[in-house]
N, C-alpha and C positions, 0 to 999 in steps of 0.2 A: 762328482764334478767338483762340489764345493771344496773336497779336501785340495783337489788339484790348483784349483784358483787360489786358496790359500796357501798353497805351497810356491805359488809362482806369483803372490801378491803385487811385487814391486813393478815385475814385468807388465801385469794384466793392469795396474795403473797407469802404467805408460802408455800402454795401448788406449786406455779410456782416452787419456789426452790428446792422443793425436787423431781417435776417430771424432772427438769433440771438435779439434781443428778443422777437421777436414768438413765436418758439418756447418761449421761457420762460412768457411769458404765458399762451399756450394750453395748456401743461402742466396748469396749474390748473385749465382748463376742462374738461379731459377727464372723462369718467363714469369711476368707479372700481367693477369688480364684480369677482367672483371668477371667472368664466368667461365667456365668449362670449355674447351673446345668441343663444339655441338656441331657435328658433321651431318648436316641432311641436306645434300645439294640440292637445289631449285635452278630451274633455267627458266628463262622468259625469251620467247621468240616473238618479234614483232615483225607483222608483215604490212608493207603499206601499199595500198591499191586505190587510189585516189579517183579511179574512174568506176570503181565497182560498189554497188553496194551491198548492206549486209546480206542479202537474201542471194543477189548475184554470186558473190564470190564464195557463199556456202555452198549455194546448190552447183557451182562449175568446178571448185577445187577442194572442199572440206575432206571428202572421202581420198584423195589423194595425199593431202598434207597428214590428216589425222592416222591414216594406215601407217603413213612411214615414221610418224612421231611414235605411235604405239608399238611397233616393234623396237625402240630402242630398249637396250638391254638394262635390268634392274630399274624399270621405269614403274612406280607405285603409283602415280596418279596423274592424269591429263585433263586440263578444263581448258576449253577454246572459248573465245569470246570474239562474235565478230560484228564489227560495227561499219556503219557506212565510212568507208575510206581506209579502213586498217583492221586487222583482226590481230589478236593476243594469244599464244599459246602459253601455258604453265605448265611446267612439268616438275614434279615432284618425286625425287628417287628415293632409295632406302637410305638408311643411317649408315653412316660411316664411310662412305664412298668419297673419293676426290674431287673435289668442284671444277677443276680442270679436266678431268678425265671425263666427267658426265658430260661436260660441254662439248667436247670433243666428239662422243658418242652422239649428240646431236646433231653436230655439222655432219657427222658421216650419214645420218640417218637421212636427211634432207637433202643431201648433195645428189643423189639419184634421181630427185624428182624436180629438182630447181629449174631444169629446161622446160618442164612442164607448165609454169608458171606463166603467166603473162610479164613482159618484159618488164613493167614497171613494180612487180611485186617479187622481182628476183634478188635484189638487194635487201634481204630480209637481214634482222638484226638478232644475234644470240647472244644473249648476255646472263651472268649471274642474277636471279630474281631474288633480291634483297626486301628485308622487311622495310617499313617505313624509317625504321631506325638504324641504319647500319654502321654505325660509330663514326660517321662523319665529323672531321675536324675542319672547323672553318676560323679563319683569320683574316682579319680587317686591316689593310696598309691605308694610311692616310696622311694627310699634311695639309696643315693651316696657310701654306705657302704656295702649294703647286696644285694645278688643275690634275683633276682623276686622269686625263689623258697623257697629258705629261708626265704623270706619277707612273703609269702603266708602261710606257716608254722606256721610263729610267731603270726599273726594276726586274722587268720581263726577260731581258738578255742575260742578266746575272743570275735569276734565282731559277727559271727554267729546267736547265740543265740540272743543277745539282738535286732539284726536288724531283725530278724524274727519275731518279735512281735510287729512289728511298726503298729499302727492301721490302715493307712491310705494306707499302702502298698499292692499292689496284692503280689508283692514279692520282696526280696531283695538277690541279687545273689553277691557274690564275686567270680569273675572269676579266676578259678586256671591257673598258669602259665604253666603248665604241667599237661598231662594227661595221665591215665594209660590205656594202648590200650593191646587186647588181640587180635592177628590175627591168623587164622588158615585156612592156602592155600593148597589145597589138592594136592596130586600128584597123576595123572589119571592113569599113568603107575603103580606106586606102588599099587594102589587099585585093577587095573586089575589082578597084580599078585596073589594078595590075593583074587580074587574072590569077591571084596568088590564094592558096590555103595556108592554114596554119601547118600543115605537114610539109609543104612546101618551103616555108621559111625555117622552120626547124630543121630540115635536111640541108639548106644551105649554111645555115648558120655553124653546123656541125662540121661541115666539109671545109668551109673557108676560113674558119679562125685560127687556122695553123698551116705552116707549108706544108705541102705533100710531097713524100718520099718516092722517088722512083726505082732508085736500087744503088749498087755499087760494080764497079769493074776495077782493075787493077792493072798495070802495064810492069816494066822490068824495075822501075823505079819508085813508084807511087802507087797509093790507092785511091780513088776517086770515088766520092758520093755524089749523087745526083738526085735534085729535089727542085719541085716548082715553087719559086718566091711568091708567097700570097700571104694571107693571115693578118693579124695584129701581132705586138709586141706587149700591149697592157691592156688590163681589162677595161680600162679607161677610154680604150677605142673599138669597143664593139659595135658602137653604133655606126662603125664604117666597114663593116662587113657587107659583102655584095651578096644579095638574095636573089637577083633576076637582073634582067636586061628589056628596055623598053625601047625597042627600036635601038640606036644607037646609044642610049643613055643608061648608064648602070644605074638600077635600083639598091639604093642600102638598106640595111635594117632600119636608120633613122628615118626613111622615107615611109614606113610602112607599120611603125611602133613609136612609142614614147619610151626613150633609153634613158634610165637615171642609174649612175654610178655614184655613189658617195657614201662618205662615212657618217654612220646614225649612230645614235644612242640604242643602248643594247635593250631586248625585251626586258631584262631584270636590273633593278637599279638597287644599289647598298647604301647605306649608310651606319656609321658605328658613332654613338654618342653625340649624334649632330652633324658629323663631319663626312661628306661624300668619300666613300672609301672604294679600293681596289679590294677585290676578295681573291683569298688562296683557299681552296678546296681539298682535302686529301681524303680519300676513300680507303679504308684498310682493305688488303686482301681476304678472302672467305678463310677464316681461321687465323688472320693474322694477327701480331703484336701489337695491339691499337698502342699501348703505352709507350712501346719502342717505337712506333712511328712518329708519335707525337714528340717525343725527345729527339728523334733524327730530325725531325722539320724546324723543331726549334734551335738546335745546332745550327743548322744551314742558315735560317734568319739571324742568329747571332753574329755567325761569322760574317756575312755582308753587311750587317748593319755599318759597321764603321766606314765603308765607302759610299755609303749615302750621307746627303745632307741631314745635319742635325732635326730639322724640323718633320723630318720623316720618320713617322712611328707606325709601330703594329700592335694589335692587341690579340690576343687568342679569346674569340668569342664563344666558341662553341669546342671546348676540349674535353673529349671524353676521358683522357687520362687524368685530368683534375678531378674528375668524380671517383675513378677507379683509387686514386691515392687517396682521396678522403676516406671513401667508403672501406678500403682495406686499413687505413689506418684506425679507423673506429672499430673495425673486428678485432685488430690485434690490440687495441687499447683495451675494449672488453676481455679479450683474452687475459692481457695482464691483470686487470682490475679482478677478475674471476680468480685466477690465482692468489693474489693478493689475499682475497676474502677466505678463498680454502686455506691458506696458510693462517689465517686469523683461527679459524675454527680448531686448526692443530693447537695452536698456542694456548687456547682454551681451555681445551681437553686434555693435551698431554704435558703441556707445562714446562718443559725441559729445553733450553734452549738448543741442546746438541742434537734432540730427537728432530727439533724443527729444523735445523742445519740440514741434516742428514736428508729428512724428507724434501726439503727445498731443493736440495741438489738435484733430486731424481728427475724434477721438470725440465731444466735447462739440458741434462744429458739426455733424456728420453726424447726431447724435441730435437736436440741436433743429430742424433741418429735416425730420426724420421725425416731429416731433411735429405739427408744422404741416399734413403730410400725414394723419396720422391724426386731427386735428380735422376737416381738409375733408372724410375719407372717414367719419368718424363711426363710428371703433373706439376701444372703450373700454381702459382700462388694465385687464388681468386677467393671470391666470396665463400662459394662451396666448401674448397679444401680447408681454408681458413676458418669456417664453420666446423668442420670435422676436427680441427686443432683445438678449436675453442670448447667444443663438445668432449674433447679427450683429457683437457686440463684437469679437471676434477677427477676423471677415470686414472690418470696417469699416476697419480700419488695413491691410489686404492691399494695397489700391490705392496708399494713401499710401506704405506701405514699400516698393513696386515703384519709384515714382517718385523716394522720396527716397534707396533706395539706389544708384538710376543716377546720381542727382545727386552723391552722395557718392563714388560710382567715378571720375565725372570728374572731381571736385574733386582726389582724390588723384593722379589720372594726369594731371594737367593741368601738373604742375610748378610753375613760377611764374605760370602764367596767371590773370589778374583773372579773380573770379567775376562774370561781368556775364551781361545778359540773354541774350546769345547762346549762352554755355553752359547756361545752364537750359532755354532752346529746344531746344537739341540734345538735350539729356538727356531730356526730356518725349517729346519726339517719336520716339525710339528704343522707346520701352515704351508709347506711348499705345496703338497698336492692340492689343497684347496685352493691356493690362490692361482696354480697352473690351471687347473679348471675353470674356476671364476673367469680367468682371462681368455680362456679358450671358448667359453660359452658366450663372452660378450664380444667374441671375434667371428665367430661361426654362424652368429646371425645373418652376417654380410654375404655369405656365399650363395644364395639364391639371387642376390642382385643383379649377375650378368644375365638372367633368364628372364628378367621382369620385361615390361614392355621397351621397345629402345628408346621413347624420350625419358625413360625413368631412368635407365641405364646409364644413358648420356648425360642427363643432369647431374645425378647423385652419384656416380661411379667414383669420380675424385674426392667425393666425402667417405665414402665407404673404403675406399683404399689408403686414404690417409688415417682414418681411425684405427684400421687394422695396424697400418706400419705403427703407431702411435704407441698403441696397446700392446702389440708384439715387442717394441723398444721397451717400452716401460717394465714387461716382464722380465726381460734379461737383465735390466738394469735393478731391479729389486732383488733379485736372486743370486747377482754379482756382485755389483758394485756396494750397495748397501749393506751388506755384510760386512765386506772391508771396511767400510768408513766406521761403521758401528764398531768394529775392532779395533782400528786405531783411535777413536776417539774415548773408548769407554775402558781402555785397558787401565787394570789397577783396582783398588778395592772401591766397592760402592760408597758413595759419598755419603757422610753419616748423618749431614744436616741438607733439607731439602729447601731450594729455594723458595720463595714467596710465590711465584707462579706456578712451582709445582704443586706446592700444597693449596692452592687456591683451584686448580684444575683438577686436582684430587677430589677435593671437598665437592665441588659441582658434580663432576662424572659421578662421584658416590651417592650424590642425593638422587641424580636421574636415574642410576642403575636401583637403587632402593627402591625407589617408586615403580619404576618397572617391574621389579621382582614381585613386590607386593600385590600388584593389578594382576599380573599373570597367575601368580598363585591362586587369587580367587577366582579367576576365569577355568583353571585346570581343576579345582578341587569340586565343580558342579559341572556334570555331565550334560544336563540341561542348558546351562549357561553357555556351555562351549557349542552345543549344537544349535541354540538361538543365535549365537554370534555369527556362526557359519553361514547360515539360512538368511540372515539379515543383510550379511554382507553382498552375498550373491543377488539377493532381492534386489538390494539398491543399484547393483551393476546393471541389472536387466532393467529398471526404471531409466537409469540414464541412456542406455542403448534404445530404447524405445521412445523416450519422451524429449530428451535434450539432443543426441547426436544428428538427428535429421535437420536441428535447427543450426548447426554448425556450416556455415558455407564453404564450399569447395573451388578449388582453384589449382591450378599446375605447381606454379611456385609466385611467391610475392615478388612485386616489382621494388627494386630501391627506392628510397623518397629522393626527390630531384629540386633543385632549388630554381628551375627554371618555369616561366609563365610564358604561355604563347597568348598574344592577342591578336587574332585574326581578324580582317576587315576588308570590306568590299564597297565600291560606291559605283552607284547606278548612273552616276553623271558625268565621271571623269571619261575623256575620249583617248587619252594616252598616260605613260607612266610619270612622267614629269610632272602634269597636271596632279595625279593622283599622290604625289610624293609632296608636292606643296600644299594640297587639301590637308594631308594626314600630320602635317606639320606641327600644328598647335598641340594636337594630342601627343605627340613625341615630346614637345616642350613640357608641357603640364607632368607627364610621367618623369622626367630628368629632374623637375623640380621637385614634385611631391614625394619623390622616393629618393631623394638625394642619399640619405643616411644608408639606405638598403642596397640600391643597385651596385652592383659590379660594372655592367655595361648593359647599355641598350641597342639593340641591333634591329634596324629597320630593312625589309626587303620588300621590295616591289616586283610582283611576279607577273603581272599584266596590266593593261590599261584601267583595270577595273579592281584589281585585289591585290592582298600582300599581307604581310604579316609582321610583328614585333616580338622580339624575344627579350624578356626580362631576365637577367642573371643576378639572384638575389645573394649569392654567395654563401647561404646555408638555407635548409627546407624548413627551418623553422616558423619563418613568417609565410610561407609560400602559400598554403591554404586560405589566410587571411588576405593576402594581397589579391590571391584570385578571386575570392568574394568581393573584395571591393572594386577590381576592375567591371567584375558584372553590374554591378550598382552604377560605378560612374559612366559608363558606355552602354547604354539601351540602343536596341534598332530603333531607326526612324526610317521615314521615307527615303533618305538619300543614301544612309550607312547601314550596314549589317556589320554586327561585331559577334566573336565568339572567342570564349577564353576557355583555356583548358591547361594542364600541366603538363610539360614535357620533359622525357628523360633521354639524354642523348647517348646513353649506354645501357638502354632496357635489353633484357634478354630476349632473343628473337622468337618469341612463342607463338602459336597460332591465335587469331583471334577468334573468340567463341562465342558464339550467338546462345541464346536461351531457349530458342523454339525455332523449330524448323519443320515446315510442311512442304510437300511435292505433290503437283497435280499431273496428271495424266490422262491424255484425250486423243483423238484422231485428228483434230484440227487445231495446227500451231496457233493461229489468230485469235481462235475460241479460247484457247487455253491461256494465252496472253492477259486477255480480257478478265479471265476468271481471277488471275491472281492479281491481277489491278484492283478489282471490285473487293478481293479477299483483305488486300492490304489497306485499302480505305476503310472498310468495317473494323478491321482492328485498330486503326489508328484512332477513330471516332470512339471506339469503346475504351481506349487509353488502358487497355489490358498490359500493353507493353509501352516501354518509353521510347522505343525506337524501333520502326517497321520498315522493313526494306523487301525489294522484290529483284530476281535474277531470273532471267533478263529483264532488261529496263520495260514497262508496258508502253512508253511513248511510242507512236506507228509515225511512218511518214507515208506520202503520197509519191507512189511510184508512175513514170510513165513507161509503158510497153512499146517499143518501136517492133513492127512487123515489116520486114523488108518487101517492097516491092521488084521482085526480081526482074521482070519483063521492062520495066522503068529504069532501072539503074543500068541493064544490058544495053539499052538505047543511048548512055551517056559515055562513049570512049573515055577511058581515063579515071573513071569511078569503079568503085567496087563497096562493098557492105563493110568491110574492114577500114577503108580509105575515108568514107563517110562517117563511120563510127569515131575514127581519130580525131576528125574535125571536131566532132561534137565534145569529146574527152577533153581536148585542149580548150575549147571555149568553156567549158562547165568546172576543169580540175587543173588547167595548164598542163606544161610538158616540159620535162627535163632537157634542156638543149646542151649546155656545156658546164664544164667544171675549170676554173682557171687560178693559178696561183700569182697573188700579187704580194711580193714581200714576204712577210710571214703569215700571210692571209691566204686561205682557201676559198672563193668565192663561186656557188653555184648559180647559175643562171638558167632560170626557168621562163617560159614564155605563157603569159597569162593574158586574160581579157579583163577589162575594166570590173571593178565592182558594180554589180548591178545591172551589167550586160544583159542578164536572164533572169527575171525575177518571176515569170509566169510561164504556163503551157504555151501560151499563144507565141510569147517572146522565143521559145524554144523553137516551135514549130516553123517560126518564119525566119530562123535563121538562112541567111543566102549563101551558096555556095557559087563561086564562078564557073560560067560555062559559056564559051565562045561569045564572050564580050560582055555577057549579063549575068544577074544572079538568078538561082533557082532556090525556092525555097524548100528546106528539109522535109516538109511534109510531102512534096512531090515525090518522095523517095520511099517513104515509109506510112504505114498504116499507122497511128497512134491510139492508144486507149489508156484508160488512167485506172489504177488501183491502189489499195493499201497495202503497205508492206512493213514490218518489224524494222525498228533502227539498232536491234542487239539481237542474236542468237547465241544463245549458250548451250554447249554440249560439255560432258562430263563422261571421260574414257569412250567418247565416239557416240555418244546416245545424247538426245536433244534433252534437257531439263529446264523445269518451271517450277521454282521456289520461291516460298514466302518465309521472311525471317524477322524473328522478335528477340528485343533484348531489353534486359532490366537494368538498372543501374547498378554500377558497382558489382562486388560479389556478393551474390544471393543464396540463400540455404536452397538445400534440396526442399524441403518443404513448401518454400514459397515458389521456387520454377515447378513442381508438380502443381500446386495452386493455381498458378496462373496458364499453365498448358490445360488444366482441365476448364477453366473459365473461356480460354480459347477455342477450344474444340466444342463446349456448349454453344459459344456464340456462333460457329460456322454451322452447326446443325441445325439451328435455328432461323440463319437470316441467308446462308448462301444455298441456294436452289442447282445443284448441277445437273447439266443437261444430259441425255442417256448417253451411256459409252465414256462419259467421264468419271474419275476417282481421284481420291486424294489419301495419302499416307502420311503420319506424323514420323519424323524422324527424330535421331539423337544427335543433337547439333554439339554434344559434348562427349561423342564416343572416345575420342582421343584421351581425355581427362579420366573418362570412366575406366577405359583399359589400363591407364596407369594407376590410379586407384586401387582398382580390382588386384591387379598385378603384384602389387604390394602386399594387398591381404594374402596372397596366394603365397608370396614369399616370407609372409610372418608364419604362415602355418608351416611352411618347410622348415623355416628356422627353428620352429620350437621342435620339430620333429628333430632335427639335427641334434637341438641342446637335449632332449630326452636320450638319444642314442650315446650322446658322451656322459650324462649322468648315470645311465645304466652302467656303462664302463666303468665308471667311478665307484660307485655303491654295490656294484652287483646283484643287483634288485631292480625289479620292475615296478615295483609298488612306491618305493621312496622316491623315484624320479616323478611319479604322476604327483605325489604330495607336494614335492618342491613347485611342479608347474601350476598347482592350483593359485602361486603368486602372482602369475603372469596376467591372467584376466582381472585380478583386481588391481593391477597397476592401469589398466585402460579406464576405469573410473576417474583416476586423477587426472590421466590426458582428457576425456571428454571434457571434466569439469573446468580445469584449467583453460582448452580452447575458448569453451562456452564464455567462461566469466572475463576472459582477457579479451573477447570479442575478436579472435583470432580465426585462422580458416582450416579446413581440412586440405592438406597439399602434400606434395611430394616429400616434402621437408617434416610436417609433423609426422606422416606417417612413416618415414624414415625414424624420425624419434622414437615411435612405437615399436617398431622392429628392434632397435637398439635396447629399448627399455626390456624387451622379452631375453635379452642376454643380460642385463645388468641386474633386474631384480631377483633372478634366479641366484646370484652370487652371495647374498644376505642368507637364504637358507642353506646354502652350501657350505659357508662358515660354520653356521649352527649344526647341522647334522652331523658335519665331518667331525667336528669335537664331541657330539652326542655319542656317535658310533666309536669312536677313539677311546672314550672315557667312560662310556656307561656302564662297563662291566665293574666301575668302583661303587655303583648306588645300588641300593636295594630295591627301590621302586621307580615306575618308569616316571613317574611325577618329578621325583626328587631329580633323577637326571635331567629331564628334559629342563627344570627350573634352573639346574647349574649350568647347562649348557648353554642356554639362553642368557643367563646374568652374566658369564663370562665372556662371551661373544657380542653383549650388547655395546660396549664400547667400541671395538672398531667399527660393527655397523653402522652406528650414528655418526661416528666419523667420516666415515667414507660417503654416507648419504650426504652428510652437511657438504663436503668438500665437493663433491660432483654437483649438487643442486647451486651452490654457491657460485663455484667456477662459470655455470650456465646462466647464472642469474643477470648478468650485463647484457646477453644475447636475449633472454628472455624479457628483459624491460626495453631492448631495442635502445641503447644508448647510443646516439649518433646516426648521421647519414650510411646507409647501405646494411645495418646490421637486421634492420626490418626483413630483408630478405630472407634469413634465418631465424628470424623471431619463433616462428610457428616450431622450429625444431627445440629451441631452448625451451618454449612454453611446454611442450610434449613431456621433454625428458624430466624437468624439474617437475611438475605437477605429477606426472606418473610415478616417477620415484618416490616422492614425499608418501604419497598415499600408500603405494605397495609396500614399502618400508614400514610404516607403523602397522600393515596388516599383518606383514610377513612375522614381526614380531610375536604377534598373538598367533595368527593364523596357524602357522607350521606345528607350535606345541600342541595346540587344540586337535588338530588333525593326528598329530603322530600319539596323543594320549586316547584317542578315541578309536582308532583302527587297530584290530588285533594282530599280531605277525610282525610288528614292528619295534618291538620291545628289546633293545639292547643292554638291558641291565644285568646284574649279577643274577636275580632270581630267574631271568631269561634263560641265562646260559646253564643254569643250575637244571631248570628243567628240560633243557634241551641234551645234558649230558645223561640226565637219567633214561 
């Protein structure tokens, strides 16, 4: 193959240029996201039932709805929460399914049972259930010379159309600064005078607000439409709808209700940097390109800006694309810095500029080829895939280093021999098999990843594929392009005079090699010392596994550092949003002044009459923790105010929330079980075993009035029925939907309601009068009323009632601490909680998904080592030699555990992936050493001498490749810049593990080979074999 490449070298180099250009072009076509596309579709169904309590709706409709939803294809988990007035179903599906497809399946599952639901519950909502952080884009539009209402009317007609067509956005909304509202508050006494019930009024409003169609007919020349002219032309005329007649006098809606139609302030109020704003929100599609969505929205705003007055300005308050660009930029910077550091090692240890130039060219060539493969396999540029590239930087040049170091050694040892094609071919052939097998062992460890847990494969799949592409590309470059470049640059006789850098590098490498040879020789000369070294090494590993590893915290994957801090606030005395905004304004002004040098923007959002939040964007995460701590001191809770400060990441990976403790109680009586979880939660809060304790369902209870119809009484009142009387009660308590009208660009819903406070007691409800024969009859006349206690929330999981207590420790806690706290909690429960007969509890694993992910990676590690063993067996045609080589793998774990512990890092998917990759990397050093030992062992008389020579000659490439890989990962391990902390555990595990394992490999492999009989490759062994 290499002979063919040299015979067609000009064409090959032209092909390299073309491929490089294609890679450069396709780099710009790769989609850019913060994380890989993780498809685990989740759908939420919200059912509104204002007239039903949690118990009533559960008892009447839970079986119908849950059985329908549980029959949805590929459903993984169903959680239902029944509350007074509404119910929420959350459905989780298998990984890899399309979000729109599963939503369609849910709609199909519910369609057959829709008509079985009460009318008020049939307009259920089905939507994607997103995490608290779906990557929302928030933009404030403001003006110093224009009121928000006027500003909205100016920008909405111009922007709404183009924004609605943004491809990657699920929806883009311009929040109106005022809302058109229609309120119809019924006057019960007036309705009694006219003999009307709420149902009568609702029926007449629905029938009388628009013309009645009669039909159509046609004659020879025309077609006629026939309708009854009635109704109203505008929502502002609804008070004129005729609802009855009193003698000859029509009774209008305004005669029996207080009708108000007006433009009012919205429930939410926004302010950016002290100015009232019109907000634009863009929500990305499930799996959409957030960065492209942000760019498209920005382009639309830039195009529209010249048409607005100069005083109209806009500002991106929350833009996940900014964080993506910053994070990716920092990862790219880390990769470039790592590559620079790696090249510095090559300069130091090889010393010759041409060597450095050739090896350095292997990086961009391999990366450009990797970009082509990423484009072909639809892999985006994200933190995870770029982490794979950064990890690969130091490994990419390993193959080229081994090839060039051998060419360099042959050139230096060749005297005056001309550097020709034969010398290059001979140098490459000597190391070709070792380079191929080394790369193969690094790549093969990723093969089990697709068979790990779904979340592991989803998160780490891009990294694995990127590393495979990069290392495969590097192998191709090292065995084809690198020899050609060496041939062109070194043709001619060897230079007689060495450069200063070459002399310095040879002196440094010579001293290091001499020191290594001397120490290894001393170790090999004593069998006792060799055995003690081996036993001591594995004893240290066992100690780390037992005493240190359990103290390393576990998580799925680290979240990136964010520059944003949220100050949540609530006030117990404000009565509307405007009053709350005025009350919080001094805090806003204080923050603007105090952090003027740090703030990029300050965004205030009033969510209700009593609560809201501020988002402080600092521009960098460097001071985020400091500002967060200062705010906690500046704004303590008081009798009037409540404050809460926490960091916020607008582009966080959507991972499941994990508790540290989960206990489930089972028993025959639901109310007793709810009381038990409430008692248990209170015991745990008082003990402070966990920082946060929660229950599901909520233990709060409500008083319920149970009405039993008096059938014989109701039958004595013509015109009334149980359902008719229930309808009256529903409207009085919860209101009823009457009509929906369009006014200009607004759609207004009109509900019939009773005044607030119309019913505040049991007596008020029982005393409600219904009209009959010119008089009022109290509701208690038609029903027997009794009172009982009922739950405010009912929770089911996969169709079964569920009663749970949860506990959470601060931050990421170690397995030891979680086990210790769980033991304390169980002991506390046994000592203080007395369960009635028939009730029991069980402690569940709340971190099962994390444990499954971690365990699946451990399994993947074992499978990958078996695969490496098979490859090594084929390479060395031996079963014992691969076992010797694999001894270096567990020793690398010592470095991983120590590094994670000392750097206060976590045992995560990334760190475990680094450990798996380490299993493929660390054997490479042993392969290079033993491949040379078996190739040249026959030239030596003793095994010790052969091992010393093989280890000494391979010392330089082993040290260089280790140094370049570690330095390539060092910026990632140190988490230089926002975003790099996501893959920091990967850098820490690889760097620490490789450093330790390399040091042990340099001594462990020769010691074991020297001790085990049957592994002698020397002249003496061959002589014995021939005899």
